[in-house]
C-alpha positions as CSV (number, residue, x, y, z in Angstrom):
1,M,0.0,0.0,0.0
2,I,1.3,3.4,-1.0
3,E,0.4,6.6,0.9
4,V,1.4,10.1,-0.2
5,R,1.5,12.7,2.5
6,K,2.2,16.4,2.2
7,Y,5.2,17.6,4.3
8,E,4.5,19.7,7.4
9,F,6.8,21.1,10.0
10,S,6.1,18.3,12.5
11,L,7.7,15.8,10.1
12,Q,11.1,17.6,9.8
13,K,13.0,15.1,11.8
14,E,11.6,12.1,9.8
15,W,12.3,14.0,6.5
16,D,15.9,14.9,7.5
17,E,16.7,11.4,8.7
18,F,15.4,9.9,5.5
19,V,17.6,12.3,3.5
20,S,20.7,11.3,5.5
21,K,20.1,7.6,4.6
22,S,18.9,7.9,1.0
23,R,20.7,7.2,-2.2
24,T,21.3,10.9,-2.8
25,D,23.8,13.1,-0.8
26,S,23.0,16.8,-0.9
27,F,22.5,19.0,2.2
28,L,20.2,21.2,0.0
29,F,17.4,18.7,0.8
30,Y,17.5,19.2,4.5
31,R,14.6,21.3,5.7
32,D,16.8,23.9,7.4
33,F,18.2,24.7,3.9
34,M,15.0,24.4,2.0
35,D,13.0,26.5,4.4
36,Y,15.3,29.5,4.6
37,H,13.2,31.0,1.8
38,A,9.9,29.4,2.7
39,D,8.1,32.8,2.4
40,R,8.8,32.9,-1.3
41,F,7.3,29.5,-2.3
42,A,4.1,27.7,-1.4
43,D,5.8,24.5,-0.3
44,Y,4.1,21.3,-1.4
45,S,6.8,18.7,-0.7
46,L,5.7,15.1,-0.6
47,M,6.5,12.1,1.5
48,I,5.8,8.7,0.0
49,Y,5.2,5.7,2.4
50,R,5.2,2.1,1.3
51,K,3.6,-0.4,3.8
52,G,3.8,2.4,6.5
53,R,7.5,3.1,5.9
54,L,8.9,6.3,4.4
55,D,10.5,5.2,1.1
56,A,10.8,8.4,-1.0
57,I,10.4,12.2,-0.8
58,L,9.9,14.8,-3.4
59,P,10.8,18.5,-2.6
60,G,8.3,20.8,-4.3
61,N,6.0,23.8,-4.5
62,I,2.9,24.7,-6.4
63,K,2.4,27.8,-8.4
64,D,-0.4,28.6,-10.8
65,G,-1.5,25.0,-11.1
66,I,2.0,23.7,-11.8
67,F,4.0,21.5,-9.4
68,Y,7.7,22.4,-9.4
69,S,10.4,20.2,-7.9
70,H,11.5,22.7,-6.4
71,Q,11.7,26.4,-7.6
72,G,14.0,27.3,-4.7
73,L,16.5,24.5,-5.5
74,T,19.0,24.1,-8.3
75,Y,17.9,20.5,-8.6
76,G,15.2,18.6,-6.7
77,G,13.9,15.3,-8.1
78,I,12.5,12.4,-6.2
79,I,14.8,11.1,-3.5
80,V,14.5,7.4,-2.8
81,S,15.8,4.8,-0.3
82,K,18.6,2.4,-1.1
83,S,16.0,-0.5,-1.3
84,S,13.5,1.2,-3.6
85,S,13.0,-0.9,-6.8
86,A,12.3,0.4,-10.3
87,I,8.7,-0.9,-10.0
88,D,8.3,0.9,-6.6
89,I,9.5,4.2,-8.1
90,L,7.2,3.9,-11.1
91,S,4.3,3.3,-8.7
92,Y,5.4,6.3,-6.6
93,F,5.1,8.6,-9.7
94,N,1.6,7.3,-10.3
95,S,0.6,8.0,-6.7
96,I,2.2,11.4,-6.7
97,N,0.4,12.3,-9.9
98,E,-3.0,11.3,-8.4
99,Q,-2.2,13.4,-5.3
100,L,-1.3,16.4,-7.4
101,K,-4.3,15.9,-9.7
102,S,-6.6,16.1,-6.6
103,E,-5.0,19.5,-5.9
104,G,-5.9,20.8,-9.3
105,V,-2.3,20.5,-10.7
106,T,-2.2,20.1,-14.4
107,H,1.5,20.0,-15.1
108,V,4.8,19.0,-13.4
109,I,8.1,20.7,-14.0
110,Y,10.8,18.4,-12.7
111,K,14.4,19.2,-12.0
112,A,16.3,15.9,-12.0
113,V,19.2,15.4,-9.6
114,P,22.5,15.3,-11.6
115,Y,24.0,11.8,-11.3
116,I,27.1,13.1,-9.5
117,Y,25.1,13.7,-6.3
118,N,23.9,10.1,-6.1
119,L,25.7,7.7,-3.9
120,L,24.2,4.8,-5.9
121,P,22.8,4.6,-9.4
122,S,19.5,6.4,-9.2
123,Q,18.0,7.3,-12.6
124,E,14.8,5.3,-12.4
125,D,13.1,8.7,-12.3
126,L,14.3,9.5,-15.8
127,Y,12.8,6.2,-17.0
128,A,9.5,7.2,-15.2
129,L,9.6,10.5,-17.0
130,F,10.1,8.7,-20.3
131,I,7.0,6.6,-19.6
132,L,5.1,9.7,-18.7
133,K,6.1,11.2,-22.1
134,A,7.9,14.1,-20.4
135,E,9.6,16.7,-22.5
136,R,13.0,18.0,-21.7
137,I,12.6,21.8,-21.5
138,G,15.9,22.8,-20.1
139,S,19.5,21.6,-20.0
140,N,22.0,23.6,-18.1
141,L,25.6,22.8,-18.6
142,S,28.0,22.5,-15.7
143,S,31.7,21.8,-15.7
144,T,32.9,18.9,-13.5
145,I,36.3,17.3,-12.7
146,Y,36.7,13.6,-12.0
147,Q,39.4,13.7,-9.3
148,D,40.6,10.3,-10.2
149,N,40.9,11.1,-13.9
150,K,41.8,14.8,-14.3
151,V,42.4,16.9,-17.3
152,A,45.5,19.1,-16.9
153,F,45.1,22.9,-16.6
154,T,45.4,24.7,-19.9
155,E,48.5,27.0,-20.5
156,S,46.4,30.1,-19.8
157,R,45.5,28.8,-16.3
158,K,49.1,27.7,-15.7
159,S,50.3,31.2,-16.7
160,G,47.8,32.7,-14.2
161,L,49.0,30.3,-11.5
162,R,52.7,31.4,-12.0
163,K,51.7,35.0,-11.9
164,A,49.8,34.5,-8.6
165,K,52.7,32.8,-7.0
166,N,55.0,35.6,-8.0
167,S,52.6,38.2,-6.6
168,D,52.6,36.7,-3.1
169,I,48.8,35.9,-3.1
170,T,47.7,34.1,0.0
171,I,44.7,31.8,0.5
172,Q,42.4,32.2,3.5
173,Q,39.4,30.3,4.7
174,Q,37.1,32.8,6.4
175,E,33.8,32.6,8.3
176,D,33.1,36.3,7.5
177,F,31.6,36.5,3.9
178,S,31.6,40.3,3.8
179,A,34.7,41.1,1.8
180,F,34.0,38.4,-0.8
181,W,30.3,39.4,-1.0
182,D,31.3,43.0,-1.8
183,I,33.4,41.8,-4.8
184,L,30.6,39.3,-5.9
185,N,27.9,41.9,-5.7
186,D,29.9,44.5,-7.6
187,N,30.8,42.0,-10.4
188,L,27.2,40.7,-10.8
189,L,25.7,44.2,-10.8
190,H,28.1,45.6,-13.5
191,T,28.3,42.4,-15.6
192,H,24.7,41.1,-15.5
193,G,22.7,43.7,-13.6
194,A,22.0,41.0,-11.1
195,K,22.4,40.0,-7.5
196,P,23.6,36.7,-5.9
197,V,20.8,34.1,-5.4
198,H,21.6,34.3,-1.6
199,S,21.8,37.6,0.2
200,H,24.8,38.2,2.5
201,D,22.6,37.6,5.5
202,E,21.2,34.4,4.1
203,I,24.5,32.8,3.2
204,T,25.9,33.8,6.6
205,M,22.9,32.2,8.3
206,L,23.1,29.1,6.3
207,S,26.8,28.7,6.9
208,K,26.2,28.7,10.6
209,I,23.6,26.0,10.2
210,F,25.8,23.9,7.8
211,P,29.4,24.9,8.9
212,A,30.9,21.8,7.3
213,N,29.1,22.2,4.0
214,I,29.2,25.9,3.2
215,I,32.8,27.3,3.2
216,N,34.3,30.6,2.0
217,Y,37.8,30.8,0.6
218,N,39.4,34.1,-0.2
219,C,42.6,35.3,-1.8
220,A,44.5,38.2,-0.3
221,L,47.2,40.5,-1.5
222,G,48.8,42.8,1.0
223,G,45.9,42.3,3.4
224,E,43.2,43.1,0.8
225,I,40.7,40.5,-0.4
226,V,41.0,40.4,-4.2
227,A,39.2,37.1,-5.1
228,G,37.3,34.2,-3.6
229,C,34.7,31.5,-3.9
230,V,32.0,29.9,-1.8
231,L,31.8,26.1,-1.9
232,F,28.9,23.7,-1.2
233,I,30.5,20.5,0.1
234,M,28.9,17.0,0.0
235,K,30.4,13.5,0.5
236,N,31.1,13.0,-3.2
237,V,30.9,16.5,-4.6
238,V,32.6,19.9,-4.0
239,H,30.3,22.4,-5.8
240,V,31.5,25.9,-6.5
241,Q,28.4,28.1,-5.7
242,Y,30.0,31.5,-6.2
243,I,33.3,32.7,-7.9
244,S,34.5,36.3,-8.2
245,A,37.6,38.5,-8.4
246,N,38.1,42.2,-8.5
247,E,40.4,43.8,-11.1
248,T,43.5,43.2,-8.9
249,G,42.5,39.6,-8.4
250,K,42.0,39.1,-12.2
251,F,45.3,40.7,-13.1
252,T,47.3,38.7,-10.6
253,G,45.7,35.3,-11.4
254,A,44.4,34.9,-7.9
255,L,41.6,32.4,-8.9
256,D,44.1,30.2,-10.7
257,L,46.1,29.8,-7.5
258,L,42.9,29.3,-5.4
259,F,41.6,26.5,-7.7
260,D,44.9,24.8,-8.0
261,Y,44.9,24.6,-4.2
262,L,41.3,23.5,-3.9
263,I,41.4,20.9,-6.7
264,N,44.8,19.5,-6.3
265,E,45.4,19.7,-2.6
266,K,42.5,20.5,-0.3
267,Y,39.7,18.4,-1.9
268,R,41.6,15.9,-4.1
269,E,40.0,13.0,-2.2
270,I,36.4,14.0,-3.0
271,A,35.2,12.3,-6.2
272,Y,33.8,15.3,-8.1
273,F,34.7,19.0,-8.2
274,D,31.8,20.8,-9.9
275,F,32.2,24.3,-11.1
276,G,28.5,24.9,-11.6
277,Q,26.5,26.1,-14.6
278,S,27.6,28.3,-17.4
279,T,24.2,28.7,-19.1
280,E,21.2,31.0,-18.9
281,K,17.5,30.8,-19.9
282,M,17.2,27.1,-19.2
283,G,20.4,26.3,-21.1
284,E,19.5,28.1,-24.3
285,I,22.4,30.6,-23.9
286,L,26.0,29.4,-23.2
287,N,28.3,31.9,-21.5
288,E,31.4,31.1,-23.5
289,N,33.8,33.2,-21.4
290,L,32.6,31.6,-18.2
291,I,32.9,28.0,-19.4
292,F,36.3,28.8,-21.0
293,Q,37.6,29.5,-17.5
294,K,36.1,26.4,-16.0
295,E,37.3,24.1,-18.8
296,G,40.7,25.7,-18.4
297,F,40.8,24.0,-14.9
298,G,39.9,20.7,-16.5
299,G,36.1,20.8,-16.1
300,R,34.0,18.8,-18.6
301,G,30.2,18.7,-19.1
302,V,27.5,17.5,-16.8
303,T,24.0,18.6,-17.5
304,Y,21.4,19.7,-15.0
305,D,18.2,18.7,-16.9
306,I,14.6,20.0,-16.5
307,Y,11.5,18.1,-17.7
308,K,7.8,18.9,-18.0
309,Y,4.8,16.6,-18.3
310,A,1.1,16.9,-18.2
311,I,-1.0,15.1,-15.5
312,N,-3.7,13.2,-17.4
C-alpha cells in the first residue's frame, strides 16, 4: 500500500533522517536549507510511504496550477531509499500524480538530480519521465572534474598560477563572507545587472547551520581580499556556488592559485569537483567566457536537466 503525505513542519525530523540515509547526498534537501526562503514559495513537498515506511520524498512547490520540484533549489527530483526498486518508483510517480491531480495541478516541472550527487545509481526517475512522455525543456551545462581522472590545466590557467605565485597571493578560509560578497555583488551588478541568489545575511545564516558544508575561501594581496569563492561540500561533490575576483585579483591570477589549491590539494580525495552552470535561460544561452575559464581548470560537461509533463 502506498500513501502520499504532504510535508509539514512536525515531520522535519523524519524528513531529514530519510535524506541522510537515502541514495542521494546533498544537504540542499535538509529542511533547514529548503525552508530559509519558505516565504517565497508555497511548499508542497511530498513524502511517500510504502507499507507504512517512508521510502521516498519529493521536494516541491505549487504555483499557478503547476508543481515544481523545487523552484527554490538548483535540482530537486525524487529522493529514494537504497532499497527502492524500479517498480516501486514507477508506482510512486503514479501515486504522486494522483495526489497532485486532486489539488488541481495540471503539469509538473521536474528538475532531475544530476548523477554526481547520487551515492548509488538512481536514474529510475528518468525512466519514469520517459513513460510519462515528459519533454526535456531545459538543459543547463555545468563543468565537472573527476578527481581520479583529471584533465590538466590549460596553459592560460598555468600562466595565471605562475603570476599569482610571483605576486605573493595568499589563500584564507574565512567565516566572514563580507569582503567576498562586496566583490561578488559588484561584479554581478556591473556584468549582468543581477544579485547573488543568496543575500549576505542568508549565506551567513546558512553557513552557521551547515558549517561543514558551506565554506568561503578568499585570496588576499597585502591584506586586501581580491578574489574568492563559496563552496557547497557534499560527500562526493565539491560544488562551487560562487566565484568572483576584482580587477587586482584578475590581473594577478588569484583564482588560478585558489583553484589549484582546492582541486589538487584540499579536496583531491572527494570524487567530483563541480564548477556549476555556465548557461542561462534554461540552457539556451551558453556563457562562453565563463565556461572557457572552467574548462581551463579541467572541467567537462555534466547537465542539470529539467523536464515537463502533463498530468492526465
